[in-house]
Biopython code that builds the backbone (N, CA, C, O; Angstrom):
import numpy as np
from Bio.PDB.StructureBuilder import StructureBuilder

atoms = [
    (1, "MET", "N", (10.241, -27.159, -17.349)),
    (1, "MET", "CA", (8.811, -27.053, -17.303)),
    (1, "MET", "C", (8.164, -28.431, -17.262)),
    (1, "MET", "O", (7.123, -28.605, -16.628)),
    (2, "LYS", "N", (8.759, -29.400, -17.921)),
    (2, "LYS", "CA", (8.211, -30.756, -17.938)),
    (2, "LYS", "C", (8.173, -31.338, -16.534)),
    (2, "LYS", "O", (7.224, -32.039, -16.181)),
    (3, "ASP", "N", (9.194, -31.058, -15.725)),
    (3, "ASP", "CA", (9.223, -31.558, -14.360)),
    (3, "ASP", "C", (8.076, -30.962, -13.552)),
    (3, "ASP", "O", (7.431, -31.659, -12.769)),
    (4, "ILE", "N", (7.831, -29.693, -13.743)),
    (4, "ILE", "CA", (6.762, -29.012, -13.008)),
    (4, "ILE", "C", (5.419, -29.575, -13.433)),
    (4, "ILE", "O", (4.566, -29.836, -12.584)),
    (5, "ILE", "N", (5.212, -29.767, -14.732)),
    (5, "ILE", "CA", (3.942, -30.316, -15.245)),
    (5, "ILE", "C", (3.729, -31.727, -14.673)),
    (5, "ILE", "O", (2.608, -32.081, -14.308)),
    (6, "ALA", "N", (4.776, -32.513, -14.596)),
    (6, "ALA", "CA", (4.655, -33.865, -14.083)),
    (6, "ALA", "C", (4.220, -33.879, -12.611)),
    (6, "ALA", "O", (3.550, -34.811, -12.167)),
    (7, "LYS", "N", (4.601, -32.852, -11.869)),
    (7, "LYS", "CA", (4.272, -32.828, -10.445)),
    (7, "LYS", "C", (2.914, -32.214, -10.148)),
    (7, "LYS", "O", (2.216, -32.684, -9.250)),
    (8, "VAL", "N", (2.516, -31.164, -10.885)),
    (8, "VAL", "CA", (1.286, -30.457, -10.527)),
    (8, "VAL", "C", (0.246, -30.399, -11.627)),
    (8, "VAL", "O", (-0.856, -29.908, -11.381)),
    (9, "GLY", "N", (0.537, -30.870, -12.816)),
    (9, "GLY", "CA", (-0.419, -30.799, -13.912)),
    (9, "GLY", "C", (-0.163, -29.577, -14.769)),
    (9, "GLY", "O", (0.455, -28.603, -14.339)),
    (10, "ARG", "N", (-0.657, -29.658, -15.994)),
    (10, "ARG", "CA", (-0.342, -28.612, -16.983)),
    (10, "ARG", "C", (-0.942, -27.255, -16.614)),
    (10, "ARG", "O", (-0.231, -26.251, -16.610)),
    (11, "GLU", "N", (-2.216, -27.213, -16.311)),
    (11, "GLU", "CA", (-2.876, -25.937, -16.030)),
    (11, "GLU", "C", (-2.303, -25.279, -14.769)),
    (11, "GLU", "O", (-2.057, -24.073, -14.744)),
    (12, "ARG", "N", (-2.099, -26.069, -13.750)),
    (12, "ARG", "CA", (-1.541, -25.534, -12.494)),
    (12, "ARG", "C", (-0.101, -25.033, -12.710)),
    (12, "ARG", "O", (0.295, -24.005, -12.161)),
    (13, "ALA", "N", (0.665, -25.770, -13.511)),
    (13, "ALA", "CA", (2.034, -25.369, -13.795)),
    (13, "ALA", "C", (2.070, -24.030, -14.515)),
    (13, "ALA", "O", (2.869, -23.157, -14.174)),
    (14, "ILE", "N", (1.209, -23.869, -15.508)),
    (14, "ILE", "CA", (1.165, -22.619, -16.257)),
    (14, "ILE", "C", (0.792, -21.475, -15.313)),
    (14, "ILE", "O", (1.412, -20.412, -15.345)),
    (15, "ASP", "N", (-0.208, -21.693, -14.484)),
    (15, "ASP", "CA", (-0.639, -20.657, -13.530)),
    (15, "ASP", "C", (0.500, -20.298, -12.554)),
    (15, "ASP", "O", (0.740, -19.119, -12.294)),
    (16, "MET", "N", (1.186, -21.290, -12.028)),
    (16, "MET", "CA", (2.262, -21.038, -11.076)),
    (16, "MET", "C", (3.412, -20.262, -11.710)),
    (16, "MET", "O", (3.948, -19.335, -11.104)),
    (17, "VAL", "N", (3.786, -20.638, -12.918)),
    (17, "VAL", "CA", (4.897, -19.974, -13.594)),
    (17, "VAL", "C", (4.490, -18.539, -13.984)),
    (17, "VAL", "O", (5.314, -17.629, -13.900)),
    (18, "MET", "N", (3.262, -18.332, -14.397)),
    (18, "MET", "CA", (2.821, -16.973, -14.724)),
    (18, "MET", "C", (2.841, -16.078, -13.488)),
    (18, "MET", "O", (3.284, -14.932, -13.555)),
    (19, "GLN", "N", (2.367, -16.593, -12.375)),
    (19, "GLN", "CA", (2.381, -15.819, -11.137)),
    (19, "GLN", "C", (3.815, -15.512, -10.699)),
    (19, "GLN", "O", (4.123, -14.395, -10.285)),
    (20, "SER", "N", (4.670, -16.504, -10.793)),
    (20, "SER", "CA", (6.063, -16.296, -10.416)),
    (20, "SER", "C", (6.748, -15.298, -11.343)),
    (20, "SER", "O", (7.546, -14.480, -10.887)),
    (21, "TYR", "N", (6.445, -15.357, -12.636)),
    (21, "TYR", "CA", (7.007, -14.429, -13.603)),
    (21, "TYR", "C", (6.592, -13.005, -13.273)),
    (21, "TYR", "O", (7.417, -12.091, -13.291)),
    (22, "ASN", "N", (5.312, -12.817, -12.972)),
    (22, "ASN", "CA", (4.832, -11.476, -12.579)),
    (22, "ASN", "C", (5.546, -10.991, -11.321)),
    (22, "ASN", "O", (5.911, -9.819, -11.226)),
    (23, "THR", "N", (5.742, -11.872, -10.375)),
    (23, "THR", "CA", (6.448, -11.506, -9.137)),
    (23, "THR", "C", (7.881, -11.097, -9.426)),
    (23, "THR", "O", (8.376, -10.127, -8.853)),
    (24, "GLU", "N", (8.555, -11.827, -10.312)),
    (24, "GLU", "CA", (9.934, -11.492, -10.679)),
    (24, "GLU", "C", (10.010, -10.104, -11.310)),
    (24, "GLU", "O", (10.895, -9.315, -10.979)),
    (25, "ILE", "N", (9.084, -9.810, -12.213)),
    (25, "ILE", "CA", (9.093, -8.499, -12.867)),
    (25, "ILE", "C", (8.826, -7.385, -11.843)),
    (25, "ILE", "O", (9.534, -6.378, -11.814)),
    (26, "LEU", "N", (7.816, -7.572, -11.020)),
    (26, "LEU", "CA", (7.490, -6.549, -10.021)),
    (26, "LEU", "C", (8.636, -6.324, -9.039)),
    (26, "LEU", "O", (8.963, -5.184, -8.709)),
    (27, "SER", "N", (9.238, -7.403, -8.578)),
    (27, "SER", "CA", (10.336, -7.216, -7.612)),
    (27, "SER", "C", (11.522, -6.515, -8.240)),
    (27, "SER", "O", (12.190, -5.725, -7.573)),
    (28, "THR", "N", (11.804, -6.786, -9.519)),
    (28, "THR", "CA", (12.895, -6.140, -10.205)),
    (28, "THR", "C", (12.612, -4.628, -10.347)),
    (28, "THR", "O", (13.478, -3.796, -10.076)),
    (29, "HIS", "N", (11.398, -4.301, -10.772)),
    (29, "HIS", "CA", (11.081, -2.897, -10.981)),
    (29, "HIS", "C", (10.973, -2.132, -9.675)),
    (29, "HIS", "O", (11.376, -0.970, -9.607)),
    (30, "LEU", "N", (10.438, -2.758, -8.640)),
    (30, "LEU", "CA", (10.383, -2.083, -7.342)),
    (30, "LEU", "C", (11.761, -1.839, -6.790)),
    (30, "LEU", "O", (12.021, -0.782, -6.215)),
    (31, "LYS", "N", (12.652, -2.800, -6.954)),
    (31, "LYS", "CA", (14.050, -2.652, -6.487)),
    (31, "LYS", "C", (14.697, -1.482, -7.207)),
    (31, "LYS", "O", (15.404, -0.680, -6.597)),
    (32, "ARG", "N", (14.449, -1.389, -8.521)),
    (32, "ARG", "CA", (15.051, -0.296, -9.291)),
    (32, "ARG", "C", (14.498, 1.062, -8.848)),
    (32, "ARG", "O", (15.238, 2.045, -8.804)),
    (33, "LEU", "N", (13.202, 1.121, -8.520)),
    (33, "LEU", "CA", (12.611, 2.366, -8.042)),
    (33, "LEU", "C", (13.165, 2.762, -6.679)),
    (33, "LEU", "O", (13.424, 3.937, -6.420)),
    (34, "GLU", "N", (13.346, 1.759, -5.802)),
    (34, "GLU", "CA", (13.869, 2.054, -4.461)),
    (34, "GLU", "C", (15.318, 2.513, -4.524)),
    (34, "GLU", "O", (15.729, 3.383, -3.756)),
    (35, "ASP", "N", (16.091, 1.934, -5.433)),
    (35, "ASP", "CA", (17.524, 2.232, -5.525)),
    (35, "ASP", "C", (17.794, 3.420, -6.451)),
    (35, "ASP", "O", (18.953, 3.737, -6.722)),
    (36, "ARG", "N", (16.778, 4.056, -6.921)),
    (36, "ARG", "CA", (16.947, 5.122, -7.909)),
    (36, "ARG", "C", (17.798, 6.255, -7.317)),
    (36, "ARG", "O", (17.424, 6.910, -6.343)),
    (37, "SER", "N", (18.918, 6.445, -7.930)),
    (37, "SER", "CA", (19.798, 7.557, -7.583)),
    (37, "SER", "C", (20.594, 7.895, -8.832)),
    (37, "SER", "O", (20.711, 7.063, -9.731)),
    (38, "PRO", "N", (21.138, 9.088, -8.902)),
    (38, "PRO", "CA", (21.856, 9.503, -10.126)),
    (38, "PRO", "C", (23.016, 8.577, -10.517)),
    (38, "PRO", "O", (23.293, 8.396, -11.702)),
    (39, "GLY", "N", (23.688, 7.999, -9.528)),
    (39, "GLY", "CA", (24.841, 7.137, -9.833)),
    (39, "GLY", "C", (24.467, 5.709, -10.125)),
    (39, "GLY", "O", (25.334, 4.931, -10.522)),
    (40, "ALA", "N", (23.207, 5.316, -9.948)),
    (40, "ALA", "CA", (22.804, 3.910, -10.115)),
    (40, "ALA", "C", (22.318, 3.576, -11.515)),
    (40, "ALA", "O", (21.954, 2.426, -11.764)),
    (41, "LEU", "N", (22.295, 4.514, -12.426)),
    (41, "LEU", "CA", (21.755, 4.250, -13.748)),
    (41, "LEU", "C", (22.517, 3.171, -14.515)),
    (41, "LEU", "O", (21.898, 2.371, -15.217)),
    (42, "GLY", "N", (23.806, 3.130, -14.401)),
    (42, "GLY", "CA", (24.588, 2.120, -15.113)),
    (42, "GLY", "C", (24.678, 0.810, -14.373)),
    (42, "GLY", "O", (25.260, -0.142, -14.892)),
    (43, "ALA", "N", (24.126, 0.724, -13.179)),
    (43, "ALA", "CA", (24.263, -0.482, -12.371)),
    (43, "ALA", "C", (23.227, -1.549, -12.689)),
    (43, "ALA", "O", (23.317, -2.654, -12.152)),
    (44, "TYR", "N", (22.265, -1.271, -13.522)),
    (44, "TYR", "CA", (21.203, -2.235, -13.798)),
    (44, "TYR", "C", (21.727, -3.395, -14.605)),
    (44, "TYR", "O", (22.411, -3.207, -15.611)),
    (45, "LYS", "N", (21.407, -4.592, -14.165)),
    (45, "LYS", "CA", (21.795, -5.803, -14.878)),
    (45, "LYS", "C", (20.558, -6.477, -15.417)),
    (45, "LYS", "O", (19.640, -6.767, -14.650)),
    (46, "ARG", "N", (20.498, -6.738, -16.709)),
    (46, "ARG", "CA", (19.343, -7.376, -17.339)),
    (46, "ARG", "C", (19.218, -8.813, -16.857)),
    (46, "ARG", "O", (20.200, -9.555, -16.833)),
    (47, "ARG", "N", (18.005, -9.201, -16.473)),
    (47, "ARG", "CA", (17.757, -10.542, -15.969)),
    (47, "ARG", "C", (16.808, -11.295, -16.871)),
    (47, "ARG", "O", (16.004, -10.683, -17.575)),
    (48, "ASP", "N", (16.886, -12.597, -16.863)),
    (48, "ASP", "CA", (15.947, -13.435, -17.594)),
    (48, "ASP", "C", (14.844, -13.816, -16.621)),
    (48, "ASP", "O", (14.980, -14.791, -15.882)),
    (49, "HIS", "N", (13.737, -13.048, -16.610)),
    (49, "HIS", "CA", (12.679, -13.219, -15.634)),
    (49, "HIS", "C", (11.999, -14.591, -15.779)),
    (49, "HIS", "O", (11.627, -15.205, -14.780)),
    (50, "LEU", "N", (11.841, -15.060, -16.999)),
    (50, "LEU", "CA", (11.167, -16.346, -17.194)),
    (50, "LEU", "C", (12.010, -17.485, -16.630)),
    (50, "LEU", "O", (11.466, -18.389, -15.995)),
    (51, "ALA", "N", (13.318, -17.464, -16.844)),
    (51, "ALA", "CA", (14.171, -18.489, -16.281)),
    (51, "ALA", "C", (14.167, -18.443, -14.758)),
    (51, "ALA", "O", (14.167, -19.484, -14.102)),
    (52, "ASP", "N", (14.164, -17.251, -14.203)),
    (52, "ASP", "CA", (14.101, -17.098, -12.755)),
    (52, "ASP", "C", (12.780, -17.618, -12.221)),
    (52, "ASP", "O", (12.746, -18.263, -11.173)),
    (53, "ALA", "N", (11.696, -17.348, -12.926)),
    (53, "ALA", "CA", (10.366, -17.808, -12.504)),
    (53, "ALA", "C", (10.297, -19.339, -12.543)),
    (53, "ALA", "O", (9.805, -19.968, -11.607)),
    (54, "LEU", "N", (10.788, -19.921, -13.622)),
    (54, "LEU", "CA", (10.791, -21.392, -13.722)),
    (54, "LEU", "C", (11.614, -22.032, -12.613)),
    (54, "LEU", "O", (11.205, -23.039, -12.035)),
    (55, "GLU", "N", (12.755, -21.460, -12.319)),
    (55, "GLU", "CA", (13.610, -21.978, -11.250)),
    (55, "GLU", "C", (12.910, -21.870, -9.900)),
    (55, "GLU", "O", (12.964, -22.802, -9.097)),
    (56, "ARG", "N", (12.266, -20.760, -9.650)),
    (56, "ARG", "CA", (11.550, -20.570, -8.363)),
    (56, "ARG", "C", (10.420, -21.581, -8.206)),
    (56, "ARG", "O", (10.256, -22.164, -7.134)),
    (57, "VAL", "N", (9.637, -21.792, -9.266)),
    (57, "VAL", "CA", (8.544, -22.761, -9.202)),
    (57, "VAL", "C", (9.063, -24.162, -9.057)),
    (57, "VAL", "O", (8.499, -24.961, -8.309)),
    (58, "ARG", "N", (10.136, -24.479, -9.764)),
    (58, "ARG", "CA", (10.723, -25.833, -9.637)),
    (58, "ARG", "C", (11.181, -26.093, -8.224)),
    (58, "ARG", "O", (10.996, -27.196, -7.712)),
    (59, "GLU", "N", (11.785, -25.091, -7.571)),
    (59, "GLU", "CA", (12.241, -25.246, -6.201)),
    (59, "GLU", "C", (11.049, -25.486, -5.256)),
    (59, "GLU", "O", (11.128, -26.302, -4.338)),
    (60, "VAL", "N", (9.951, -24.765, -5.497)),
    (60, "VAL", "CA", (8.763, -24.944, -4.649)),
    (60, "VAL", "C", (8.193, -26.357, -4.874)),
    (60, "VAL", "O", (7.802, -27.022, -3.915)),
    (61, "CYS", "N", (8.147, -26.811, -6.118)),
    (61, "CYS", "CA", (7.645, -28.166, -6.379)),
    (61, "CYS", "C", (8.508, -29.231, -5.737)),
    (61, "CYS", "O", (7.992, -30.256, -5.291)),
    (62, "ASP", "N", (9.806, -29.012, -5.680)),
    (62, "ASP", "CA", (10.722, -29.960, -5.051)),
    (62, "ASP", "C", (10.486, -30.036, -3.538)),
    (62, "ASP", "O", (10.716, -31.082, -2.932)),
    (63, "LEU", "N", (10.033, -28.946, -2.929)),
    (63, "LEU", "CA", (9.764, -28.945, -1.492)),
    (63, "LEU", "C", (8.518, -29.762, -1.159)),
    (63, "LEU", "O", (8.425, -30.355, -0.085)),
    (64, "ALA", "N", (7.565, -29.788, -2.086)),
    (64, "ALA", "CA", (6.278, -30.470, -1.815)),
    (64, "ALA", "C", (6.397, -31.966, -1.941)),
    (64, "ALA", "O", (5.414, -32.682, -1.747)),
]
sb = StructureBuilder()
sb.init_structure("model")
sb.init_model(0)
sb.init_chain("A")
sb.init_seg("    ")
for serial, (resi, resn, name, xyz) in enumerate(atoms, 1):
    if name == "N":
        sb.init_residue(resn, " ", resi, " ")
    sb.init_atom(name, np.array(xyz, "f"), 0.0, 1.0, " ", f" {name:<3s}", serial, name[0])
structure = sb.get_structure()
């Protein structure tokens, strides 16, 4: 998070990570709804959405 803050500022970093976090949650839940079938119940793998969001934002900051 410190790297992101250094590149875009504190407020912008918080906003970017929050948006990315929401996207991670929505994409996970939509994927589960799309894949919903009787045999898929045990196939769900718990993810760390915040870590995924931070990684996604850091990658975007590195591109800029």
